C-alpha positions in Angstrom: 181.6 164.8 167.4 184.7 162.7 166.8 184.4 159.5 164.9 184.6 156.5 167.2 183.7 153.9 164.5 187.1 152.6 163.6 188.3 149.4 162.0 189.4 146.7 164.4 191.9 143.8 164.1 189.0 141.5 163.0 188.4 143.7 160.0 191.8 143.0 158.3 193.5 139.8 157.2 196.5 139.2 159.5 197.6 135.7 158.3 201.2 135.7 157.2 201.5 139.4 158.2 203.9 141.0 160.6 201.9 143.1 163.1 203.4 146.1 165.1 201.2 145.9 168.2 201.3 148.9 170.6 200.5 147.7 174.1 200.5 149.5 177.4 203.0 147.6 179.5 203.7 150.6 181.7 203.2 148.5 184.9 204.2 149.3 188.4 207.4 147.5 189.6 209.1 147.1 192.9 212.1 149.4 192.9 214.3 147.1 194.9 213.5 143.7 193.4 212.3 144.7 189.9 209.2 142.5 190.5 206.0 143.5 188.7 203.5 144.4 191.4 200.4 144.7 189.2 200.2 142.8 186.0 196.7 144.1 185.0 197.9 145.9 181.9 199.8 142.9 180.7 196.8 140.5 181.1 194.6 143.1 179.4 196.7 142.8 176.2 196.5 139.0 176.0 193.1 138.6 174.1 194.5 140.7 171.1 197.9 138.9 171.2 196.3 135.5 171.2 193.9 136.4 168.4 196.9 137.5 166.3 199.0 134.5 167.0 196.1 132.0 166.5 195.3 133.6 163.1 198.8 133.2 161.7 200.4 136.6 162.4 203.9 137.4 163.6 203.6 139.9 166.5 206.1 142.6 167.2 204.9 144.1 170.5 206.1 147.5 171.7 205.5 149.7 174.7 207.0 152.3 177.0 207.8 151.8 180.7 208.3 154.7 183.1 210.2 157.9 182.1 213.8 157.1 181.0 213.7 160.4 179.0 215.7 159.1 176.0 218.4 157.4 178.0 219.1 153.7 178.2 218.5 152.8 181.9 218.4 149.1 183.0 215.6 149.7 185.5 213.3 150.6 182.6 214.0 147.6 180.5 211.0 145.6 179.3 212.8 142.3 179.8 210.7 141.4 183.0 207.6 142.1 180.9 208.7 139.6 178.2 209.3 137.0 180.9 205.9 137.7 182.5 204.1 137.6 179.2 205.8 134.3 178.2 204.3 132.8 181.3 200.8 134.0 180.4 201.0 132.9 176.8 202.7 129.6 177.4 205.3 130.4 174.8 208.6 132.3 174.6 208.3 136.0 173.9 211.6 136.9 172.2 213.2 140.0 173.6 215.0 142.4 171.4 218.1 144.2 172.7 217.0 147.5 171.1 214.0 149.3 169.5 214.9 150.0 165.8 218.5 148.8 165.9 220.2 145.9 164.3 219.0 143.3 166.8 215.3 144.4 166.5 215.4 144.5 162.7 217.1 141.1 162.4 214.7 139.5 165.0 211.6 141.0 163.3 212.7 139.8 159.8 213.1 136.3 161.1 209.9 136.2 163.1 207.5 133.5 161.8 203.8 132.9 162.0 202.5 132.4 165.5 205.6 133.9 167.0 205.9 137.0 169.2 208.8 139.4 170.1 209.0 142.5 172.3 211.0 145.6 171.4 212.9 147.4 174.1 211.4 150.5 175.8 210.2 152.9 173.2 211.1 155.9 175.4 214.8 154.9 175.3 214.6 157.1 172.2 213.7 160.8 172.6 212.2 160.6 169.1 209.3 158.5 170.4 207.6 161.3 172.4 208.6 163.9 169.8 206.7 161.8 167.2 209.8 162.0 165.0 208.8 160.9 161.4 212.1 159.1 160.8 211.8 157.2 164.0 208.1 156.3 163.3 209.1 155.2 159.8 211.9 152.9 161.1 209.3 151.4 163.5 206.8 150.9 160.8 209.4 149.2 158.5 209.4 146.3 160.9 205.8 145.3 160.1 202.9 145.2 157.6 200.0 146.4 159.8 199.8 148.6 162.9 197.4 147.5 165.7 196.8 150.0 168.5 195.8 148.4 171.8 197.1 150.9 174.4 194.1 153.1 175.3 196.1 154.9 178.1 198.4 156.4 175.4 196.0 157.4 172.6 195.6 161.0 173.8 199.3 161.5 173.0 200.7 162.0 169.4 203.8 159.8 169.8 205.6 157.9 167.1 204.2 154.6 168.3 200.7 155.8 168.8 200.1 158.1 165.8 203.3 158.5 163.8 203.5 154.9 162.5 199.9 155.2 161.0 201.4 157.4 158.2 203.3 154.4 157.0 201.1 151.4 157.9 197.3 150.6 157.8 196.2 151.2 161.4 193.4 149.4 163.3 192.4 148.9 166.9 193.0 145.8 169.1 190.3 144.4 171.3 191.1 146.5 174.4 191.0 149.8 172.5 187.8 148.7 170.6 186.1 148.0 173.9 187.0 151.5 175.1 185.6 153.1 171.9 182.5 151.0 171.9 181.7 151.8 175.5 182.9 155.3 176.1 182.4 156.5 172.5 179.0 154.8 172.4 177.9 156.3 175.7 178.8 159.8 174.4 177.5 159.5 170.8 174.4 157.4 171.3 173.5 156.9 175.0 170.5 155.1 176.3 168.6 157.8 178.1 168.5 159.3 180.6 172.2 159.9 180.6 173.4 160.6 184.2 177.0 161.7 184.6 178.6 161.6 188.0 181.7 163.8 188.4 184.0 164.0 191.4 187.7 164.3 192.3 189.7 167.1 193.7 189.9 169.9 191.1 187.2 171.5 189.1 189.7 173.0 186.7 190.6 169.6 185.4 187.0 168.8 184.7 185.6 172.0 183.2 186.2 170.7 179.6 184.4 167.5 180.5 181.5 169.4 182.1 181.2 171.7 179.0 181.0 168.6 176.7 178.6 166.7 178.9 176.2 169.7 179.0 175.6 169.0 175.3 174.8 165.3 175.8 173.8 164.5 179.5 170.4 164.8 181.1 171.7 165.1 184.6 175.1 166.0 186.2 175.8 164.9 189.8 178.8 166.7 191.2 180.6 165.6 194.3 184.2 165.5 195.6 186.5 168.4 196.2 185.4 170.0 192.9 181.9 170.7 194.2 183.1 173.2 196.8 184.2 175.7 194.2 180.8 175.6 192.6 179.1 176.0 196.0 181.2 179.0 196.8 180.5 180.5 193.3 176.8 180.3 194.2 177.4 182.2 197.5 177.7 179.3 199.9 180.1 179.1 202.8 182.6 176.2 202.5 184.9 176.8 205.5 188.4 175.6 204.7 187.3 173.2 202.0 189.3 172.8 198.8 188.5 175.7 196.4 189.9 177.0 193.2 189.2 180.7 193.4 190.7 181.3 189.9 187.9 179.1 188.4 184.9 180.9 190.0 184.0 182.8 186.9 184.3 179.7 184.7 182.2 177.8 187.1 179.4 180.4 187.1 179.4 180.3 183.3 179.1 176.4 183.4 176.1 176.7 185.9 174.4 179.2 183.6 175.1 177.0 180.6 173.4 174.1 182.4 170.3 176.1 183.1 170.1 177.3 179.4 170.4 173.8 178.1 168.0 172.3 180.6 170.5 170.0 182.1 169.9 169.1 185.7 173.0 169.9 187.7 172.9 168.6 191.3 175.3 169.6 194.0 175.7 168.1 197.5 173.2 169.3 200.0 175.2 168.0 203.0 178.8 167.0 203.6 180.9 165.2 206.1 183.3 167.9 207.3 186.2 167.8 209.7 188.8 170.1 211.4 191.7 168.5 209.6 192.6 166.4 206.5 193.0 163.1 208.4 191.3 159.8 208.9 191.6 160.4 212.6 189.4 163.5 212.4 185.8 163.4 213.7 183.3 163.6 210.8 180.5 166.2 211.3 177.5 166.2 209.0 176.8 169.8 207.9 174.9 171.6 205.2 177.0 172.0 202.1 176.6 175.8 201.8 177.0 176.4 205.6 180.3 174.7 206.4 181.7 176.3 209.6 184.9 178.4 209.1 187.1 175.9 210.9 185.9 172.8 209.0 186.6 171.3 205.6 184.3 169.1 203.6 185.8 165.6 203.0 182.9 163.5 201.7 179.3 163.8 200.6 176.7 163.3 203.4 173.8 160.9 203.8 171.1 163.3 202.4 173.3 163.8 199.3 173.8 160.0 198.9 170.0 159.5 199.0 169.4 162.3 196.5 172.2 161.1 194.1 171.1 157.5 194.4 167.5 158.4 193.4 168.8 160.0 190.2 171.0 157.0 189.5 168.1 154.6 189.8 166.3 156.1 186.8 169.4 156.3 184.6 169.7 154.4 181.2 173.4 155.2 180.9 175.8 156.3 183.7 179.2 157.9 183.1 181.2 158.2 186.3 184.6 159.9 186.7 186.0 160.8 190.1 185.3 159.9 193.7 182.8 161.6 196.0 185.2 162.3 198.8 188.6 161.3 200.2 188.0 157.6 199.7 191.6 156.8 200.9 190.4 157.6 204.4 187.9 154.9 205.5 185.9 157.5 207.6 185.4 159.6 204.4 184.9 156.8 201.9 181.2 156.1 202.7 179.9 158.5 200.0 182.0 157.0 197.3 181.1 153.4 198.4 177.4 154.3 198.5 177.4 155.8 195.0 179.5 152.9 193.6 176.8 150.5 195.0 174.0 152.6 193.6 175.6 152.5 190.1 176.3 148.7 190.4 172.6 148.1 191.4 171.1 150.5 188.8 170.7 148.1 185.9 171.9 151.0 183.7 174.8 150.9 181.2 177.6 151.9 183.6 180.9 153.4 182.3 183.6 154.1 184.9 186.1 156.5 183.5 189.5 155.4 184.8 191.7 156.9 187.4 190.5 157.1 191.1 186.9 156.1 190.4 188.1 152.9 188.7 190.5 152.3 191.7 187.6 152.8 194.1 185.3 150.4 192.3 188.1 147.7 192.4 188.8 148.4 196.1 185.1 148.0 197.0 184.9 144.7 195.0 182.2 146.0 192.5 184.2 145.6 189.3 182.1 142.8 188.0 178.9 144.8 188.3 180.0 147.6 186.0 179.5 147.5 182.3 182.9 148.9 181.6 185.9 150.2 183.6 188.3 152.2 181.5 192.0 151.4 181.4 193.1 155.0 180.8 192.6 157.9 183.2 193.8 160.8 181.0 192.6 159.3 177.8 189.2 158.6 179.2 189.0 162.2 180.5 189.9 163.6 177.1 187.4 161.3 175.4 184.7 162.6 177.7 185.8 166.1 176.8 184.9 165.4 173.2 188.5 166.0 172.1 189.9 164.4 169.0 192.5 161.9 170.3 195.4 161.5 167.8 195.8 157.8 168.5 192.2 157.2 167.6 191.8 159.7 164.7 194.7 158.0 162.9 192.9 154.6 162.8 191.1 153.5 159.6 187.4 154.4 159.6 185.1 151.4 159.7 
């Protein structure tokens, strides 16, 4: 089991120190106007920034934006982020013209207590994603302490997520600490029963998660497109539903493993199927293992909703990753909505593991009723797999 008990920003003295703060400012922007269309990741970084500034630190914030692939492209500049962040903080965020160049070095050296600057896009340098030691060292030389607060990037060993920790003491910010406390806590010491709900399109992407959860969960509820491969592996008829035939043997192995370990694995008993992948298609409620040849399953059916909801009611901890159907189509979103409501009303500790399930919860307006909604899709998934994430392993142990 990886160690999730790491030192946080509150465990070190920051007064009079220069802090290299890794944020996730990889926000969506309008291609034509350059306007930020969702500032959620910016506002998520503010508690850590305010804490540092109010406690006498000088903050050197850094992030990537998009995929400039080592080239300086104006459309990937972090200048709009600096402007947006200035508005939220009510003070000027100084913007460096480069990352480790003359301007950044000079600005960092002159930065005083309670001041903040932002480096240019880390990925303007190819060395960032290559975790180049010299690049990491140059970044680290700007500061005294490294604070990691970009959960969405900790599953990658990049210079700004792992490399700098070889030259600076490394601790988590509030955003990353919350992820570790919630997801890490749910995995390492869950309130029982632990019910895990898994959905989404592909089973191949989730086999590692299933394998790890079989060691810690009491019940697995499986919906979404990934369920059809398991149903077919068990001899069921799934019509034209999504199926990964290459994973059939691995799926059978996982089902056997669940039986051996006494983990209850529940699959849909009925599905809403249709003749085509479209919201205009007419939904037909069919048995999950008897889907007609000309139909495809697009959502879990009402009997499955009732069965899954009953399990959810008795849970102490719920980990949910992946929608139950094609929730982008209103006709086939009912299963995901019903499960989201059941989780929200359960009274259990509820962890929503990023990606589409997090988007669904926000769309349905149930965000405030969940214990924790992860900010990182890929990172949350790898954490649930029990993988050692380089951007977490490099932090000082508490």
